[in-house]
C-alpha positions in Angstrom: -14.8 -24.9 1.6 -15.9 -22.1 -1.2 -14.2 -20.5 -4.0 -15.8 -17.4 -4.9 -14.0 -16.0 -8.2 -15.9 -13.8 -11.0 -14.6 -10.9 -12.3 -15.2 -7.0 -12.8 -14.6 -3.7 -14.6 -13.4 -0.2 -13.4 -13.4 2.8 -15.0 -11.2 5.8 -14.3 -11.1 9.3 -15.6 -8.0 10.2 -17.1 -8.7 14.2 -17.8 -9.9 16.0 -20.9 -8.6 16.4 -24.4 -6.9 19.9 -24.8 -8.2 20.2 -28.3 -12.3 21.1 -28.6 -14.5 18.6 -30.9 -18.1 18.4 -32.0 -20.3 16.0 -30.9 -22.4 14.4 -33.3 -24.9 13.3 -31.1 -26.0 16.4 -29.0 -24.2 19.0 -31.3 -22.0 20.8 -28.6 -17.9 21.8 -29.1 -16.4 20.4 -25.6 -13.3 18.9 -24.4 -14.0 15.3 -24.4 -13.2 13.1 -21.9 -10.9 10.4 -21.2 -11.5 7.4 -19.4 -9.8 4.0 -18.9 -11.9 0.6 -18.2 -9.8 -2.0 -16.6 -11.4 -5.9 -16.6 -10.3 -7.7 -13.7 -10.1 -11.2 -12.4 -11.6 -11.4 -8.6 -10.9 -13.9 -6.0 -13.1 -13.2 -3.1 -14.2 -9.5 -4.6 -10.5 -8.7 -4.4 -9.4 -7.7 -7.9 -5.9 -9.8 -8.5 -5.2 -9.6 -12.2 -6.2 -7.3 -14.9 -6.8 -8.8 -18.1 -8.6 -6.2 -20.0 -8.0 -2.3 -20.6 -10.1 0.3 -22.9 -9.7 3.5 -23.8 -12.7 5.8 -24.4 -13.0 9.4 -25.3 -16.8 10.5 -23.9 -18.8 13.6 -24.5 -18.9 15.2 -21.2 -22.7 16.7 -22.3 -24.3 13.9 -23.4 -22.1 11.0 -22.4 -21.6 9.6 -25.7 -18.0 7.9 -26.6 -16.3 6.1 -28.8 -13.4 3.7 -28.1 -10.2 4.9 -29.0 -6.8 3.4 -29.1 -4.0 3.8 -26.0 -1.9 5.9 -28.0 -4.8 8.4 -29.7 -5.9 8.7 -25.8 -3.0 9.6 -24.2 -1.7 11.7 -26.8 -4.7 13.7 -27.1 -4.3 14.5 -23.2 -0.5 15.9 -24.0 0.0 19.7 -24.4 1.7 20.9 -27.0 5.2 21.5 -26.1 6.7 25.1 -26.3 10.3 25.2 -26.9 11.9 28.1 -24.6 15.5 28.9 -25.6 17.1 30.5 -22.5 19.9 33.6 -23.7 22.8 33.6 -21.6 22.9 35.8 -19.4 19.4 36.4 -18.9 17.8 36.3 -15.5 14.2 35.2 -15.3 11.5 36.3 -13.3 8.5 33.8 -13.2 9.2 32.3 -16.6 9.9 35.6 -18.5 13.0 37.6 -19.1 13.7 40.0 -16.1 15.6 43.5 -17.0 16.8 45.0 -14.0 17.9 48.3 -16.2 14.1 48.8 -16.7 12.3 47.7 -13.7 8.7 48.3 -12.9 8.8 47.0 -9.4 10.4 50.2 -7.7 
């Protein structure tokens, strides 16, 4: 009986950053692509146990990439939060206050 084991890496694209960065390799200004690279121990070509996880940001034009920490990678993807305070007794239509007295929807 043979036991076949090994290791394999899987890459997952997590999305783009919300800020635009300058790539020193190709001199383009673009949003970087955030990726996660996970390595697994495999048994009969089936990934069983993850043992390593690294995060990268890469330029979508030339593919130059840089390793970053997990918190930095996921933090750069979060949109800036906008605080909206609701006013009492106000009706909202599609996220904006709606005044039924001055309506342009007649």
